[in-house]
C-alpha positions as CSV (number, residue, x, y, z in Angstrom):
1,M,-35.7,-2.9,42.4
2,N,-38.4,-2.8,39.6
3,L,-36.7,-2.8,36.2
4,L,-39.7,-1.0,34.8
5,Y,-38.6,2.2,36.6
6,A,-35.0,1.6,37.4
7,N,-33.6,3.6,34.4
8,D,-36.7,5.3,33.1
9,R,-39.4,7.7,33.8
10,P,-43.0,6.4,34.2
11,G,-45.0,6.7,31.0
12,E,-42.0,8.1,28.8
13,Y,-40.0,6.5,26.1
14,P,-36.1,6.6,26.6
15,P,-34.4,9.7,25.0
16,S,-33.2,7.6,22.0
17,Y,-32.7,8.3,18.4
18,Y,-35.9,6.0,17.8
19,A,-38.1,8.1,20.1
20,A,-36.8,11.2,18.4
21,T,-37.9,10.0,15.0
22,A,-40.9,8.0,16.1
23,T,-44.3,8.4,14.2
24,N,-47.1,10.0,16.0
25,L,-49.4,7.4,17.8
26,P,-51.8,8.9,20.4
27,G,-51.4,7.3,23.7
28,F,-53.8,4.8,25.2
29,P,-55.7,5.2,28.4
30,S,-54.7,3.5,31.7
31,L,-56.9,0.7,32.9
32,N,-59.6,2.1,35.4
33,G,-62.2,-0.3,36.7
34,S,-63.1,-4.0,35.9
35,L,-63.3,-5.6,32.5
36,R,-64.2,-8.9,31.0
37,A,-62.3,-10.3,28.0
38,D,-61.7,-13.6,26.1
39,V,-57.9,-13.0,26.4
40,C,-55.9,-10.7,28.5
41,V,-52.3,-10.1,27.2
42,V,-49.8,-8.6,29.5
43,G,-46.9,-6.8,27.6
44,G,-47.1,-4.2,24.7
45,G,-44.0,-5.2,22.7
46,Y,-43.7,-7.4,19.6
47,T,-44.8,-10.5,21.2
48,G,-48.0,-9.0,23.0
49,L,-49.1,-6.8,20.1
50,S,-48.7,-9.5,17.6
51,A,-50.7,-11.9,19.8
52,A,-53.3,-9.4,20.3
53,L,-53.7,-8.6,16.6
54,H,-53.8,-12.0,15.6
55,L,-56.3,-13.1,18.2
56,A,-58.6,-10.1,17.2
57,Q,-58.5,-11.1,13.7
58,R,-59.7,-14.6,14.8
59,G,-62.7,-13.1,16.5
60,F,-61.5,-13.1,20.1
61,D,-62.2,-10.1,22.6
62,V,-58.7,-9.0,23.6
63,V,-57.5,-6.6,26.3
64,L,-53.8,-5.7,26.3
65,V,-52.3,-4.1,29.4
66,E,-48.9,-2.6,29.3
67,A,-47.0,-1.0,32.4
68,Q,-45.2,1.7,30.4
69,R,-46.0,2.7,26.8
70,V,-46.4,0.2,23.8
71,G,-43.0,-0.5,22.4
72,F,-41.4,0.8,25.6
73,G,-39.1,-2.1,26.2
74,A,-36.6,-3.9,24.1
75,S,-39.0,-3.7,21.2
76,G,-38.7,0.0,20.9
77,R,-34.8,0.3,21.6
78,N,-33.1,-2.5,19.7
79,G,-30.9,-2.6,16.8
80,G,-33.6,-3.1,14.3
81,Q,-32.2,-6.2,12.7
82,V,-34.4,-8.8,11.3
83,G,-32.3,-11.9,11.0
84,S,-32.6,-15.3,9.5
85,G,-33.1,-18.5,11.3
86,Q,-33.3,-18.9,15.1
87,R,-30.9,-17.4,17.5
88,R,-28.9,-20.7,17.4
89,D,-27.8,-22.2,14.1
90,Q,-29.2,-25.2,12.5
91,G,-26.4,-27.5,13.3
92,Y,-27.0,-26.8,17.0
93,L,-30.8,-27.3,16.6
94,E,-30.4,-30.6,14.8
95,A,-28.3,-31.7,17.7
96,M,-30.7,-30.5,20.2
97,A,-34.1,-31.5,18.7
98,G,-33.4,-33.6,15.7
99,K,-33.4,-32.9,11.9
100,E,-37.3,-33.0,11.5
101,A,-37.6,-30.3,14.4
102,A,-34.9,-28.3,13.3
103,R,-36.5,-28.0,9.8
104,R,-39.6,-26.8,11.3
105,L,-37.8,-24.2,13.5
106,W,-36.1,-23.1,10.3
107,D,-39.5,-22.8,8.4
108,L,-41.0,-21.0,11.4
109,A,-38.0,-18.4,11.4
110,E,-38.4,-17.9,7.6
111,E,-42.1,-17.2,8.2
112,A,-41.3,-14.8,10.9
113,K,-39.3,-12.6,8.4
114,A,-42.1,-12.7,5.8
115,L,-44.7,-12.1,8.6
116,V,-42.8,-8.7,9.6
117,Q,-42.8,-7.6,6.0
118,S,-46.3,-8.6,5.4
119,L,-47.6,-6.8,8.5
120,I,-45.7,-3.7,7.3
121,A,-47.4,-3.7,4.0
122,S,-51.0,-4.9,4.9
123,H,-51.3,-2.2,7.6
124,A,-49.5,0.4,5.6
125,M,-47.0,1.1,8.4
126,P,-44.6,3.9,7.8
127,V,-41.8,1.5,8.2
128,T,-39.2,0.6,5.6
129,F,-37.7,-2.9,5.6
130,A,-34.3,-2.6,4.0
131,P,-32.7,-6.0,3.0
132,G,-29.1,-7.1,4.0
133,I,-27.2,-8.0,7.2
134,A,-23.6,-8.5,7.1
135,H,-22.0,-10.9,9.5
136,A,-18.3,-9.7,10.3
137,C,-15.9,-12.0,11.5
138,W,-12.9,-11.0,13.7
139,H,-11.0,-14.3,13.7
140,P,-10.3,-17.0,11.0
141,H,-12.0,-19.7,12.7
142,E,-15.1,-17.7,13.1
143,L,-15.0,-17.1,9.3
144,R,-14.6,-20.9,8.7
145,H,-17.5,-21.6,10.9
146,A,-19.7,-18.9,9.0
147,R,-18.9,-20.5,5.7
148,H,-19.7,-23.8,6.8
149,N,-22.9,-22.7,8.2
150,A,-23.8,-20.9,4.8
151,E,-22.9,-24.0,2.9
152,K,-25.1,-26.1,5.2
153,L,-28.1,-23.8,4.8
154,E,-27.8,-24.0,1.0
155,R,-27.3,-27.8,1.0
156,D,-29.7,-28.9,3.5
157,Y,-32.2,-26.1,3.6
158,G,-32.3,-24.6,0.0
159,Y,-31.3,-21.1,1.5
160,R,-29.2,-19.4,-1.2
161,Q,-29.2,-15.7,-0.1
162,I,-25.8,-15.6,1.6
163,T,-22.7,-14.2,-0.1
164,S,-19.4,-14.8,1.4
165,L,-16.8,-12.0,1.4
166,D,-13.0,-12.2,2.1
167,K,-11.2,-9.5,4.2
168,A,-11.0,-7.0,1.3
169,G,-14.4,-7.6,0.1
170,L,-15.9,-7.2,3.7
171,G,-13.7,-4.1,4.4
172,E,-14.7,-2.3,1.3
173,L,-18.4,-3.0,2.1
174,V,-18.3,-1.9,5.9
175,G,-15.6,0.6,5.7
176,S,-13.3,-1.1,8.2
177,D,-10.1,-3.4,8.0
178,A,-10.8,-4.7,11.6
179,F,-12.4,-7.9,10.2
180,C,-10.9,-10.9,8.5
181,G,-13.9,-11.5,6.3
182,G,-17.5,-12.3,6.5
183,E,-20.9,-12.7,4.6
184,V,-24.0,-10.8,3.7
185,D,-27.5,-12.4,4.2
186,W,-29.6,-10.7,1.7
187,G,-32.7,-12.4,2.9
188,A,-32.3,-10.7,6.2
189,G,-32.8,-6.8,6.9
190,H,-33.3,-4.0,9.1
191,L,-35.9,-1.4,10.1
192,H,-37.1,1.2,12.6
193,P,-37.9,-0.8,15.6
194,L,-40.2,1.7,17.5
195,N,-42.0,2.7,14.4
196,Y,-42.7,-1.1,13.8
197,A,-44.0,-1.5,17.3
198,L,-46.2,1.6,17.1
199,G,-47.4,0.1,13.7
200,L,-48.4,-3.0,15.4
201,A,-50.2,-1.3,18.2
202,K,-52.3,0.7,15.8
203,A,-53.1,-2.3,13.7
204,A,-54.2,-4.2,16.9
205,A,-56.3,-1.1,18.0
206,D,-57.9,-1.0,14.5
207,A,-58.8,-4.6,14.7
208,G,-60.6,-4.0,18.1
209,V,-57.8,-4.8,20.8
210,R,-58.6,-2.7,24.0
211,I,-55.0,-1.4,24.8
212,F,-54.2,0.1,28.1
213,E,-50.8,1.8,28.9
214,C,-49.2,3.0,32.2
215,S,-51.1,0.0,33.9
216,E,-48.6,-2.1,35.6
217,V,-50.1,-5.6,36.6
218,T,-49.5,-6.2,40.3
219,A,-51.0,-9.6,40.7
220,I,-52.4,-12.6,38.8
221,T,-54.9,-15.0,40.2
222,K,-55.0,-18.2,38.4
223,G,-58.1,-20.4,38.0
224,P,-60.8,-21.4,35.3
225,K,-60.9,-17.7,34.7
226,V,-57.8,-15.6,35.2
227,T,-57.8,-12.2,37.1
228,V,-55.1,-9.7,36.3
229,A,-55.0,-6.9,38.6
230,T,-53.4,-3.4,38.3
231,A,-53.5,-0.6,40.7
232,Q,-56.7,0.9,39.4
233,G,-58.6,-2.0,37.9
234,D,-58.5,-5.7,36.8
235,V,-59.2,-7.9,33.8
236,V,-61.2,-11.2,34.2
237,A,-60.4,-13.4,31.1
238,D,-60.7,-17.0,30.0
239,H,-57.0,-16.9,28.8
240,L,-53.9,-15.2,29.7
241,I,-50.8,-14.4,27.6
242,L,-47.5,-13.2,29.4
243,A,-45.4,-11.3,27.0
244,C,-43.3,-9.5,29.4
245,N,-39.7,-10.4,28.3
246,G,-37.2,-8.8,30.5
247,Y,-39.7,-6.9,32.5
248,L,-41.6,-9.9,34.0
249,G,-40.3,-9.4,37.6
250,R,-42.0,-11.6,40.0
251,L,-45.3,-12.2,38.2
252,E,-44.7,-15.8,37.2
253,P,-41.9,-17.7,38.9
254,Q,-41.9,-20.5,36.4
255,V,-41.0,-18.1,33.6
256,A,-38.6,-15.9,35.8
257,A,-36.5,-19.1,36.6
258,R,-35.8,-19.5,32.9
259,V,-35.7,-16.1,31.5
260,M,-33.2,-13.5,32.8
261,P,-33.0,-9.6,32.1
262,I,-29.8,-8.1,30.9
263,N,-29.0,-4.7,29.6
264,N,-27.7,-3.6,26.2
265,F,-26.8,-0.1,25.0
266,I,-26.8,1.9,21.7
267,I,-25.4,5.2,20.8
268,A,-26.2,7.5,17.7
269,T,-23.7,9.9,16.2
270,E,-24.2,13.3,14.9
271,P,-25.4,13.2,11.2
272,L,-22.0,12.3,9.3
273,G,-23.0,13.7,5.9
274,D,-20.5,12.6,3.2
275,R,-18.4,10.8,5.9
276,A,-21.2,8.1,6.2
277,E,-20.2,7.1,2.6
278,T,-16.9,5.8,3.9
279,L,-18.6,3.6,6.6
280,I,-21.1,1.3,5.2
281,R,-21.3,1.4,1.5
282,R,-24.8,0.0,1.1
283,N,-28.1,0.3,3.0
284,I,-27.3,-2.9,5.2
285,A,-26.9,-3.6,8.8
286,V,-23.8,-5.3,10.4
287,A,-23.3,-7.6,13.3
288,D,-19.8,-8.8,14.3
289,S,-18.8,-12.4,15.7
290,K,-18.2,-11.4,19.3
291,F,-20.1,-13.2,22.1
292,V,-21.2,-9.8,23.2
293,V,-22.2,-8.7,19.7
294,N,-21.4,-5.3,18.3
295,Y,-24.3,-4.2,15.7
296,F,-24.4,-1.2,13.7
297,R,-26.0,0.6,10.6
298,L,-26.7,3.9,9.3
299,S,-29.9,5.8,9.9
300,D,-31.9,7.7,7.3
301,D,-30.2,10.9,8.2
302,R,-26.7,9.5,7.9
303,R,-25.9,8.8,11.6
304,L,-24.1,5.7,12.6
305,L,-26.3,3.7,15.1
306,F,-23.8,1.4,17.1
307,G,-24.9,-1.0,19.7
308,G,-22.8,-3.0,22.1
309,C,-21.8,-3.6,25.7
310,E,-23.9,-5.5,28.4
311,T,-24.6,-5.0,32.0
312,Y,-26.3,-7.6,34.3
313,G,-27.5,-5.6,37.2
314,Y,-30.4,-3.2,37.4
315,R,-28.8,0.2,36.8
316,F,-27.6,1.5,33.3
317,P,-23.9,2.8,33.2
318,A,-23.6,6.6,34.3
319,D,-22.0,7.4,31.0
320,I,-23.5,5.2,28.3
321,A,-21.9,7.0,25.4
322,A,-18.5,6.4,26.7
323,A,-19.1,2.6,27.3
324,V,-20.4,2.2,23.8
325,R,-17.9,4.7,22.0
326,K,-15.0,2.3,23.0
327,P,-16.0,-0.7,20.7
328,M,-17.2,1.8,18.0
329,L,-13.7,3.2,17.8
330,A,-12.1,-0.2,17.5
331,I,-14.0,-0.6,14.2
332,Y,-14.1,3.0,13.2
333,P,-11.2,4.9,14.9
334,R,-11.8,7.8,12.4
335,L,-15.0,8.6,14.3
336,A,-13.1,9.8,17.4
337,D,-14.1,13.4,16.8
338,A,-17.9,12.5,16.0
339,R,-20.3,14.0,18.4
340,I,-22.7,11.4,20.1
341,D,-26.2,12.8,20.0
342,Y,-28.2,10.0,21.5
343,A,-27.2,7.2,24.0
344,W,-29.7,4.7,25.6
345,G,-30.0,1.5,27.1
346,G,-32.6,-1.2,27.1
347,T,-33.6,-4.4,29.0
348,L,-34.0,-7.6,27.0
349,A,-34.1,-11.2,28.2
350,I,-32.0,-14.1,27.7
351,T,-32.1,-17.9,28.3
352,M,-29.6,-20.5,29.3
353,N,-29.4,-21.9,25.6
354,R,-30.3,-18.6,23.9
355,M,-33.5,-20.1,22.4
356,P,-36.8,-18.4,23.2
357,C,-38.7,-19.8,26.2
358,F,-42.3,-20.9,25.5
359,L,-44.1,-22.1,28.4
360,R,-47.6,-23.3,29.3
361,V,-47.8,-22.0,32.9
362,A,-51.3,-23.4,33.2
363,A,-54.1,-24.8,31.0
364,N,-55.2,-21.2,30.2
365,I,-52.0,-19.3,30.6
366,L,-49.3,-19.2,28.0
367,S,-46.0,-17.3,28.0
368,A,-43.2,-16.6,25.3
369,S,-40.1,-14.6,26.0
370,G,-36.2,-14.8,26.2
371,Y,-35.3,-14.1,22.7
372,S,-31.7,-13.3,23.6
373,G,-31.1,-10.4,21.3
374,Y,-32.9,-11.9,18.2
375,G,-36.6,-10.9,18.8
376,V,-37.7,-8.6,16.1
377,A,-39.0,-11.4,13.7
378,I,-39.0,-14.3,16.3
379,A,-41.1,-12.3,18.7
380,T,-43.6,-11.3,16.0
381,V,-44.2,-14.8,15.0
382,A,-44.3,-15.9,18.5
383,G,-47.4,-13.6,18.9
384,K,-49.0,-15.5,15.9
385,V,-48.2,-18.9,17.4
386,L,-49.5,-17.9,20.8
387,A,-52.9,-16.7,19.2
388,E,-53.1,-20.3,17.2
389,A,-52.5,-22.1,20.7
390,V,-55.4,-20.1,22.4
391,A,-57.5,-21.0,19.4
392,G,-56.8,-24.7,19.9
393,Q,-54.1,-25.1,17.1
394,A,-51.1,-25.7,19.5
395,S,-48.7,-27.7,17.3
396,R,-46.3,-24.8,16.8
397,F,-46.5,-23.7,20.3
398,D,-45.8,-27.3,21.6
399,L,-42.8,-27.4,19.1
400,M,-41.2,-24.4,20.7
401,A,-42.3,-25.5,24.2
402,S,-40.6,-28.8,23.7
403,L,-37.1,-27.4,23.4
404,P,-35.0,-28.1,26.4
405,Q,-35.2,-24.9,28.5
406,P,-33.0,-25.2,31.7
407,R,-33.5,-23.0,34.7
408,F,-30.7,-20.6,35.6
409,P,-28.5,-22.0,38.4
410,G,-28.7,-20.1,41.7
411,G,-32.4,-18.9,41.4
412,P,-33.3,-15.3,41.2
413,G,-31.1,-14.2,44.1
414,F,-27.7,-15.8,42.7
415,R,-28.2,-16.0,38.9
416,H,-26.9,-12.4,38.2
417,P,-23.5,-12.8,39.9
418,M,-23.0,-16.3,38.3
419,L,-24.0,-14.8,34.9
420,L,-21.4,-12.0,35.5
421,L,-18.7,-14.6,36.1
422,A,-19.7,-16.5,33.0
423,M,-19.8,-13.3,30.7
424,T,-16.3,-12.1,32.1
425,W,-15.0,-15.5,30.7
426,Y,-16.7,-15.0,27.3
427,S,-15.4,-11.3,27.3
428,L,-11.9,-12.8,27.8
429,R,-12.5,-15.2,24.9
430,D,-13.5,-12.3,22.6
431,R,-10.3,-10.4,23.6
432,L,-8.0,-13.4,23.0
433,G,-9.8,-14.8,19.8
434,F,-10.5,-18.2,21.1
């Protein structure tokens, strides 16, 4: 089954709160006929759009092809959180790659947050970056780990933007007594993810990138020049960038062996009016400490946007609202009577170690994907790093590509049931508080 169409209509954004409040951007044409380019980018999410924009700014002739609409995938459906650091903490990265590489990874992630904000400002995107993400801990050992990590960031990396909170302080901030404490990272933030993707697309097009939507890639022919074929046309390019994330399918087995699609879901309540003031007290986002993370924030019109739950097959649940309402009520039981106006799912991609997979597929084919739910900022800077590598400045690409990135056991046919078994174990750990 093709994930591009398993849960969505061709050429349409999902019926999400984000799509309902998206800025107007005229659609791009489908690819029809043969084109020549310096670089062909496959995928119109943050990675591909950022890569195309940065390449065009360097003077490359770029064609970007997207199977659906720009921002159609995880880039236009996620929780909108722009986190600090990489997906794994610095202690993990030091143990895996050494302190020097871990420092470079931290610096790259800090650049990623700054890059998101600078792109919004320099291209006058109709997007607001709101500072602040709270990390809410369910259990004391998680709180101890969070405080140890904050102390390490301040001591070893000079990062002093995290405020620690006890149970009462966090409860006052997020309007729930479910948690034992937590912290707020004021250097992180949140935004409207689809409007940000659309802003990147407009910036790329204004820079000269030729963007084609509803143009699914059906085949790639490798060689000194790469040919990228769609149903109605093809692109011959000197370089190819694969930026497909969870929608890669069978296009490139080397990437597919290391990057696996999973599904995650979000609901939006009705506008809550004054009731919203009893939830999150400031304009921050929240993410909790569960392995399958719950994440939530208030929208501009005072809805609660709440994300959680994961599935590992192709199909979304028949009743997304019911599936996500359950963890929402565990935190906010007083919202039992709140109407759910929007419920949607999206396909992201994970890796075995939850670090993004950067891969040089061939001398002239690069790939970056598998952000494991941490992609708004990291995918944006990944696009810039890909552009650097195409231009012959590959040190930062090589840093990311040097990180161990194991294949999923079982291959494409068995990796989903094996992951389901593993995730069942982690769900049990969440419930028991291990």
